[in-house]
C-alpha positions as CSV (number, residue, x, y, z in Angstrom):
1,M,149.9,400.0,105.5
2,L,147.7,399.0,102.7
3,G,146.1,402.5,101.8
4,S,142.5,403.1,101.7
5,D,142.2,401.3,97.8
6,D,143.4,398.4,99.2
7,S,146.3,398.7,96.6
8,P,149.8,398.2,98.2
9,S,152.0,401.0,99.0
10,Q,155.3,401.7,97.2
11,E,157.3,400.2,100.6
12,V,155.2,397.1,100.4
13,L,156.6,397.4,96.5
14,Q,159.8,397.5,97.7
15,N,160.1,394.5,100.4
16,F,158.4,392.6,98.4
17,P,159.8,391.8,94.7
18,R,156.3,389.3,93.8
19,Y,154.8,392.6,93.9
20,A,157.9,394.4,91.5
21,H,156.5,396.6,88.9
22,N,158.7,394.3,86.2
23,S,157.0,391.1,86.3
24,N,160.1,389.8,84.5
25,E,162.0,390.3,87.9
26,A,159.2,388.2,89.2
27,N,159.1,386.0,86.9
28,I,163.2,385.1,87.2
29,Q,163.1,384.8,91.3
30,Y,159.8,382.9,90.9
31,A,162.0,380.2,88.6
32,N,164.9,379.9,90.5
33,G,162.7,379.2,93.9
34,R,161.4,376.2,92.0
35,G,164.7,375.5,90.5
36,M,166.0,375.6,94.3
37,I,163.0,372.6,95.3
38,K,163.3,371.0,92.3
39,F,167.2,370.5,92.9
40,T,166.8,369.7,96.7
41,L,164.0,366.8,95.8
42,L,166.6,365.3,93.5
43,V,169.5,365.2,95.9
44,F,167.1,364.5,98.6
45,L,166.0,361.1,96.1
46,S,169.5,360.6,95.3
47,I,170.7,360.0,98.8
48,A,167.6,357.5,99.5
49,F,167.9,355.6,96.7
50,L,171.2,354.7,96.8
51,T,171.4,354.5,100.2
52,E,168.7,352.0,99.5
53,F,170.7,350.4,97.1
54,A,173.6,350.0,98.9
55,N,171.4,348.2,101.9
56,G,170.5,346.0,99.5
57,Q,173.3,344.7,98.5
58,E,174.5,343.7,102.5
59,E,172.1,341.6,102.3
60,N,172.6,339.6,99.4
61,K,176.2,338.1,100.9
62,P,176.2,334.2,101.8
63,T,178.0,335.2,105.1
64,Q,175.2,337.6,106.2
65,L,172.6,334.5,106.8
66,S,171.2,334.8,110.1
67,E,171.2,332.6,113.0
68,T,167.3,332.3,112.7
69,T,167.7,331.8,108.7
70,I,170.2,329.0,109.6
71,R,168.2,327.3,112.1
72,H,165.3,327.3,109.9
73,Y,167.3,325.6,107.2
74,I,168.4,322.9,110.1
75,Y,164.8,322.3,111.4
76,S,163.1,322.5,108.3
77,K,164.8,319.3,107.1
78,K,163.5,315.6,106.8
79,Y,165.8,313.6,108.7
80,T,166.5,309.8,109.0
81,H,168.3,310.7,112.3
82,T,167.3,313.1,115.3
83,I,169.2,316.2,115.9
84,D,171.5,315.9,118.5
85,G,173.7,318.0,117.2
86,Y,175.4,320.3,114.4
87,Q,178.9,322.5,113.6
88,I,178.3,325.5,111.3
89,K,181.6,326.5,108.5
90,C,182.3,329.8,109.4
91,D,181.8,331.2,106.2
92,R,177.8,330.0,106.9
93,S,177.6,327.9,104.3
94,M,177.7,324.7,105.1
95,V,176.6,322.7,108.5
96,L,176.9,319.2,109.3
97,V,173.7,318.5,111.8
98,W,174.5,314.9,113.3
99,G,172.4,312.2,115.7
100,K,170.8,308.7,116.5
101,P,168.9,306.5,113.5
102,K,165.5,307.0,113.5
103,K,165.3,303.4,112.1
104,I,168.0,300.5,112.9
105,N,169.4,298.8,110.1
106,I,170.2,295.2,111.8
107,S,172.4,294.5,108.2
108,N,174.3,297.3,108.7
109,P,174.1,298.8,112.0
110,Q,174.8,302.5,112.8
111,E,175.5,304.6,115.9
112,S,175.3,307.5,114.4
113,E,174.7,309.2,111.2
114,A,175.5,312.6,109.8
115,T,173.9,315.0,107.2
116,L,176.4,317.3,105.5
117,I,173.9,320.0,104.2
118,D,174.9,323.3,102.0
119,L,173.2,326.8,103.4
120,K,174.0,329.0,100.5
121,K,171.5,326.0,98.1
122,N,169.5,325.2,101.4
123,R,169.7,321.5,100.3
124,K,171.6,317.9,101.6
125,I,174.6,317.0,99.7
126,K,175.3,314.1,101.7
127,K,174.5,311.3,104.7
128,F,177.1,309.7,106.5
129,G,176.7,306.6,108.3
130,L,179.0,306.2,111.4
131,S,179.9,303.4,113.3
132,S,180.0,304.6,116.8
133,G,178.6,307.7,118.7
134,T,178.8,311.3,117.5
135,F,180.5,314.0,120.3
136,G,181.4,316.7,117.8
137,A,182.9,318.0,114.5
138,G,184.7,320.6,112.7
139,F,185.8,322.5,110.0
140,L,189.5,322.2,109.3
141,S,191.5,325.5,108.7
142,N,192.7,324.7,105.4
143,G,188.9,324.4,104.5
144,E,188.8,321.5,102.6
145,Y,188.2,318.7,105.6
146,L,185.9,317.9,107.3
147,N,186.5,315.9,110.6
148,I,183.3,314.0,112.4
149,E,184.1,313.4,115.8
150,S,183.1,309.7,116.3
151,G,185.2,307.1,117.5
152,A,188.7,307.2,116.0
153,G,187.4,309.7,113.9
154,V,185.9,310.4,110.2
155,T,187.5,313.0,108.2
156,I,185.5,314.2,104.6
157,D,187.2,316.0,101.2
158,L,184.6,319.2,101.2
159,S,185.3,319.0,97.4
160,T,184.5,315.3,97.0
161,Y,182.4,314.7,99.7
162,S,183.7,311.4,100.7
163,E,185.7,310.1,103.5
164,V,189.5,310.4,103.3
165,F,191.7,307.8,104.9
166,F,194.7,308.1,106.7
167,D,197.3,305.7,107.1
168,H,198.3,307.6,110.5
169,Y,195.8,308.7,113.3
170,F,194.9,311.9,111.9
171,D,195.7,314.5,114.7
172,T,193.1,317.8,114.7
173,E,195.1,319.7,117.6
174,G,194.5,323.3,116.9
175,K,194.0,322.4,112.9
176,Y,190.5,323.5,113.7
177,E,189.2,326.8,111.6
178,K,188.9,330.0,113.9
179,C,186.6,333.1,113.9
180,P,184.8,335.1,115.7
181,A,181.9,332.8,117.4
182,F,178.3,333.5,116.3
183,K,175.3,333.2,118.5
184,G,174.3,329.0,117.1
185,Q,177.5,328.1,115.7
186,S,177.2,324.9,117.1
187,F,174.8,322.7,119.0
188,N,175.7,319.0,121.6
189,K,173.1,317.6,123.3
């Protein structure tokens, strides 16, 4: 293909434009190639950035707290009671943790205590003393109340975090919130 003088033959010059006699034609083809590379690189980086941005947005939702994070929030707190059970609200914003008091108050004995925790802020909201044992708990479907299953039952208003007294027996049958079960949603010894 190459002549004896090592210069490109006419056949090579016709098949490979970079050896073109016209330097403008070679520059245009070179620029088009570089432009295509830049465009492809820009599209790739844009997709990568948008994917990363979208993934970052998903992780910031409060309902996306992992079971590991929730368990860490529950067990990293210092309580005045043991941890005999807990119930997490369906939207994973609150948890009620209950157990036996570590120290008995002789003047005002409690059979059990419960602590309400805000999972969004990772802080204790309020502690409740109960005169009988706690067997479970449930957040009501209206989102306004929490029922602690202890003796006759204790109902907590979630807007004021205070106990609510009813003139009659409060029936919780079918009134608890329903959500798809998730690992670690509740625990009861």
